[in-house]
Phi, psi and omega in degrees: 000127179270176182300323179294319178295314178302314179298322178296319178297316175301315177301316180296333184269004172092014174293150181277339180191165177217114184233130179280139179287347180273003179283160178301143184309314180300319181292322175298313179301314179297313182297315180299317180298320180293319177297316178296337176276357180094002179277154178271128183230114178229093182295148179294102186293332178291319179293317180295319178295323183294312181298320180294315182295318179302321182289336185265344184275124179280166179297321178295316175300322179295321178294318180296315183297321180295317178291325173296321179297328181278001176095007181293141171282168177301324180294317180294319178295321178300315182293318182295320186258006182056048177240168172277157178298324178299317180296318178298316179296324174301314178297317181299312180297322176299314178300316181300319179295312180302317186268004180056049185246151183260353181204171176302311182294324176297321177300316176297316182295321178294320177299321178291316180301321183277357179079019181268340184219142178262155184299325186242015184223196181241179176297136177300136184301323180293342181268342180267129180279155181271000000 
């Protein structure tokens, strides 16, 4: 069950809100205030997850993810980016954590699902932090 399904179940059961702790502080404060006023608040979990992931992915991780999307092995990514294979594996593991993915291919699928990666392109430069 993903976050959107979980939020939908909570809403169906009468909960007033579902707020992710990873959202920006101003958005969290506004949502919390609305819940305290008795309003129902169910933030778009996909958008929040997408924004959070984009903010946490470094430019180098974006480059690694793009090459993984193209089917490169860790050894090939290392050669392409002048890194060690261990460093590439560290980047891949970090990406899997950021994207809540269980494998390299799942990380690519999650990045596409969140709008962070195009099927035929790379992570938008403006979304990857330096």
